[in-house]
C-alpha positions in Angstrom: 86.5 92.7 105.3 88.0 96.2 105.6 87.8 99.5 103.9 89.4 102.1 106.1 91.0 105.5 105.7 93.5 106.3 108.5 94.6 110.0 108.8 97.9 110.2 110.6 98.9 113.3 112.6 100.6 115.2 109.8 100.9 118.7 111.4 99.8 121.1 108.7 100.0 118.4 105.9 98.4 115.2 104.8 99.5 111.6 105.5 96.9 109.0 104.9 96.8 105.2 104.9 94.1 103.4 103.0 93.5 99.8 104.2 91.5 97.3 102.2 90.9 93.6 102.6 88.6 91.0 101.3 87.6 88.5 103.8 89.9 85.8 102.5 92.6 88.0 101.0 95.8 89.7 102.2 95.6 93.2 103.5 96.1 95.9 100.8 97.6 99.2 101.9 98.1 102.5 100.0 100.1 105.4 101.5 98.8 108.8 100.3 101.2 111.7 101.1 103.7 111.8 103.9 103.2 115.1 105.7 105.7 117.9 106.3 109.1 117.9 107.9 109.4 115.7 111.0 106.2 113.7 110.3 108.1 110.7 108.9 110.3 110.1 111.9 107.8 110.9 114.7 104.5 109.5 113.1 104.8 107.6 109.9 107.8 105.4 110.6 106.4 104.4 114.1 103.0 103.5 112.4 104.7 101.5 109.7 106.6 99.6 112.5 103.3 98.9 114.3 101.7 97.5 111.2 104.6 95.4 110.0 105.6 93.6 113.2 108.7 91.6 112.4 108.2 91.5 108.6 108.5 94.1 105.9 105.3 96.1 105.3 104.0 95.7 101.8 102.5 98.9 100.3 100.5 98.4 97.1 101.3 102.1 96.3 102.8 105.3 97.7 101.1 108.3 96.1 102.1 111.9 96.3 98.9 113.9 95.5 100.9 117.0 94.4 104.1 118.9 94.8 103.8 120.7 98.1 106.3 120.2 100.9 103.5 119.4 103.4 102.5 116.4 101.4 105.8 115.2 99.8 108.4 115.6 102.5 107.5 112.5 104.5 107.4 110.3 101.4 110.9 111.6 100.4 112.1 110.8 103.9 110.7 107.2 103.7 112.4 106.6 100.3 115.7 108.0 101.6 115.7 105.7 104.6 114.9 102.7 102.3 117.7 103.7 99.9 120.2 104.0 102.8 119.2 100.5 104.0 119.7 99.1 100.6 123.1 100.8 100.2 124.1 99.1 103.6 122.9 95.7 102.3 120.0 95.6 104.6 116.5 94.3 103.9 114.0 97.1 103.7 111.3 97.4 106.4 108.9 98.5 103.7 108.3 97.2 100.2 106.6 99.5 97.7 105.0 98.2 94.6 104.7 101.5 92.7 105.0 105.2 93.2 102.4 107.6 91.8 103.9 111.0 91.4 103.5 113.8 88.8 106.7 115.8 88.4 106.7 119.5 87.7 108.4 119.0 84.3 106.0 116.2 83.2 103.0 118.4 84.2 104.2 121.1 81.9 104.7 118.8 78.9 108.5 118.5 79.5 109.1 122.2 79.2 111.9 123.8 81.2 111.3 126.6 83.6 110.1 129.9 82.3 113.5 131.5 81.7 112.2 135.0 82.0 111.0 134.3 85.6 113.6 134.0 88.3 110.9 132.9 90.7 109.8 129.9 88.6 113.3 129.1 87.4 114.7 129.1 90.9 112.0 126.7 92.0 113.5 124.0 89.9 116.7 124.1 92.1 114.9 125.0 95.3 116.6 128.4 95.4 115.1 131.6 96.6 114.7 134.1 93.8 115.9 137.7 93.9 113.6 139.7 96.1 112.5 136.6 98.1 109.2 134.8 98.1 105.8 136.4 98.6 104.2 134.0 101.0 104.6 130.6 102.7 102.4 128.8 100.1 104.7 129.8 97.2 107.7 128.8 99.3 106.2 125.4 99.9 105.8 124.8 96.1 109.3 126.1 95.4 110.8 123.7 98.0 108.8 120.8 96.7 109.9 120.8 93.1 113.5 119.6 93.8 112.0 117.2 96.4 109.9 115.7 93.6 113.0 115.3 91.4 114.9 113.6 94.3 111.9 111.3 95.0 112.0 110.0 91.4 115.7 109.4 91.6 115.3 107.5 94.9 112.5 105.4 93.4 114.7 104.5 90.4 117.5 103.5 92.8 115.1 101.3 94.7 113.6 99.9 91.4 110.2 101.1 92.4 108.2 101.6 89.2 106.8 105.2 88.7 103.2 105.6 87.8 102.7 101.9 87.2 99.1 101.2 86.0 98.4 104.9 85.3 98.9 104.4 81.6 101.7 106.9 80.9 104.3 109.3 82.3 101.5 111.2 84.2 98.8 110.0 86.5 96.0 111.8 84.7 92.4 111.4 83.4 91.0 111.8 79.9 89.1 114.9 78.9 85.9 112.9 79.1 85.0 109.6 80.6 86.8 107.6 83.3 90.2 106.0 83.8 89.7 103.1 86.2 92.8 101.4 87.6 92.5 98.1 89.3 94.4 98.2 92.6 93.4 94.8 93.9 90.5 92.3 93.5 87.4 94.4 94.4 89.4 97.7 94.8 89.7 100.3 92.0 90.9 103.9 91.7 89.1 106.1 89.3 91.6 108.9 88.4 89.6 112.2 88.2 92.3 114.9 88.1 94.4 116.2 86.7 92.6 115.6 83.4 93.5 116.5 79.9 91.3 119.7 80.0 93.0 120.9 83.2 96.5 120.0 81.9 96.0 122.0 78.8 94.8 124.9 80.9 97.8 124.6 83.2 100.3 124.6 80.3 98.5 127.6 78.7 98.9 129.5 82.0 102.5 128.5 82.2 103.0 130.1 78.7 100.9 133.1 79.8 103.1 133.7 82.8 106.1 133.9 80.6 104.3 136.3 78.3 103.4 138.7 81.1 107.0 138.8 82.3 108.2 139.5 78.8 105.8 142.4 78.7 107.3 143.9 81.8 105.1 142.6 84.6 106.8 142.0 88.0 108.7 138.7 88.0 108.1 137.8 91.6 104.4 138.6 91.5 103.7 136.7 88.3 105.9 133.7 89.2 104.5 133.4 92.7 100.9 133.7 91.5 101.5 130.9 89.0 103.3 128.6 91.4 101.0 129.2 94.3 97.5 129.6 92.8 97.8 127.5 89.7 100.1 124.5 90.2 98.6 122.9 93.3 95.0 123.6 92.3 95.4 122.1 88.8 97.9 119.3 89.4 96.6 117.6 92.5 95.9 113.9 91.9 92.3 113.3 92.8 91.0 109.7 92.9 87.7 108.0 93.7 88.6 104.8 95.6 85.9 102.2 95.3 85.6 98.9 97.2 83.2 96.2 96.1 82.4 93.4 98.5 80.3 90.4 97.5 76.6 91.0 98.0 77.1 94.6 99.2 76.7 98.0 97.7 80.0 99.5 96.5 81.7 101.9 98.9 83.4 105.1 97.7 86.1 107.5 99.1 86.8 110.7 97.3 90.5 111.6 98.0 90.9 115.2 96.9 94.5 116.3 97.7 94.7 120.1 97.6 92.5 120.5 94.5 90.2 123.5 94.5 86.5 122.7 94.8 85.6 123.9 91.3 88.4 121.7 89.8 87.0 118.7 91.7 83.4 119.4 90.5 84.7 119.9 86.9 86.5 116.6 87.2 83.5 114.7 88.5 81.3 116.2 85.7 83.8 115.2 82.9 84.0 111.7 84.4 80.2 111.4 84.3 80.0 111.1 88.1 77.6 113.9 88.8 73.9 113.0 89.2 71.8 116.1 88.5 74.8 118.2 89.5 75.6 116.3 92.7 77.8 113.4 93.8 77.3 111.3 96.9 80.3 109.4 98.5 80.7 107.5 101.7 83.8 109.5 102.6 85.4 112.8 101.5 88.9 113.6 102.4 88.3 117.4 102.5 90.6 119.2 100.1 93.4 121.5 101.3 92.8 120.8 105.0 89.4 122.5 104.9 91.0 125.8 103.9 88.6 128.7 103.0 90.6 129.2 99.8 89.7 125.8 98.3 86.1 125.2 99.0 82.7 126.9 99.3 79.3 126.1 100.7 78.1 125.3 97.2 80.8 122.6 96.9 79.6 120.9 100.1 76.0 121.1 98.8 77.0 119.3 95.6 79.6 116.8 96.9 77.8 115.1 99.8 79.5 112.6 102.1 78.5 110.6 105.1 81.9 111.1 106.6 84.5 113.9 106.3 88.2 113.6 107.1 90.1 116.8 107.8 93.8 117.1 108.4 95.3 120.2 110.0 96.7 121.5 113.2 95.8 125.1 113.1 98.9 126.4 111.3 97.9 128.7 108.5 94.4 128.8 110.0 93.5 125.3 108.8 91.0 123.9 109.3 89.3 127.2 108.7 86.3 128.2 110.9 84.5 129.7 107.9 85.0 126.5 105.8 83.7 124.4 108.7 80.7 126.6 108.8 80.0 126.2 105.1 80.1 122.4 105.6 77.7 122.7 108.5 75.3 125.0 106.6 75.4 122.9 103.5 74.3 119.8 105.5 72.0 121.6 108.0 69.7 119.2 109.8 71.3 116.2 108.0 73.5 113.6 109.8 77.2 113.4 109.1 80.4 112.5 110.9 83.6 114.6 110.7 87.0 113.2 111.7 89.8 115.7 112.5 93.4 114.9 113.2 93.9 117.7 115.7 91.7 119.0 118.5 94.5 121.0 120.1 96.8 122.6 117.7 98.8 125.8 117.3 97.9 129.5 117.1 94.2 129.8 118.1 93.1 126.4 116.8 91.6 125.2 120.1 89.8 128.4 120.7 88.4 128.5 117.2 87.2 124.9 117.5 85.7 125.4 120.9 83.5 128.2 119.6 82.5 126.3 116.5 81.7 123.1 118.3 79.6 124.9 121.0 77.5 126.5 118.3 77.1 123.2 116.5 75.9 121.5 119.7 73.1 124.0 119.9 72.1 124.1 116.3 73.1 120.9 114.6 72.7 117.9 116.8 73.0 115.5 113.9 76.6 116.6 113.2 79.1 114.5 115.0 82.8 115.5 115.4 85.6 113.0 116.3 89.2 113.9 117.1 92.4 111.9 117.2 93.4 111.2 120.8 96.3 113.4 121.7 98.6 110.4 122.3 97.5 108.5 119.2 99.4 108.5 115.9 96.2 108.7 113.8 92.4 108.6 113.6 90.8 105.9 111.5 87.5 105.9 109.7 86.0 102.4 109.0 83.5 102.1 106.2 82.9 98.3 106.7 
């Protein structure tokens, strides 16, 4: 039996492999995100080669949690390589049963770009709008929209069904209740977000952005605010992966993408998964690389996990020291294990972690931190 989340070294992005196996069954693997530029060639492809041996690796699903370049780029690179092999008449080294991916256009109800906004319109072609971009986060969203379009074209060329099993053009949840998708015998994904409530809000904000620009507001500011603060937060696919083994209590992983903490809590509530305002899971993939923009201490007090997985190499100050502190404070004197992809990163990541870990060793001896070995491709968390 196996129920494992493997976090690959994805630089400042996410690249996850979920492994599941019943004792007598074949291994089931799901790839969730592919990291930023360079992650595919240096990390993801070597890991696929390790897993497959001499035979093609079967992926039950490849899922792009949302349209940000630090999540989608490695998936695009994988599909490009497979399409090139197919064009050359070669057998693919990887077989993918379905792609889950919500495109920018589908998220917005099929509407075209806000024509009044050069910033939003340019994002559809990956161009830089007049006046440039306001920050790196907006730039990541702008770059990822055409990547998403390319990914869907590549999937079509490879005859990989898009959003198979999700029940429509979008991977989304109902306004109330649960959408449970069977992935394999004993393994399900409950789709939590985006749900119909959040999609309606997203589309209203899309229309509102156009209205502000018509009224004379600054195009770059309004467009960047919409793309940066709204789209990733409200469009991230969030799923609860549940494994049920004979005679054992079900095990749950909450895979949160880059969704903001309040969006995750709202999604759990609408799905009926909060018990007196709280939810316990065996593993939480901490949203948005444990950024201080996407979580709070209250979130960690309400979504309680035995194990936390955090991906980030210090770029853009992630994982953030304040957010790590909120997790620690929320679970003070309670045992948990945290698994991080990078102990030594860039900027002041090592110095920040040194200071945080020294304080934890004094105050919170039940909190255990585990790091990927510097020469390893990934760090794995086994629940069985």
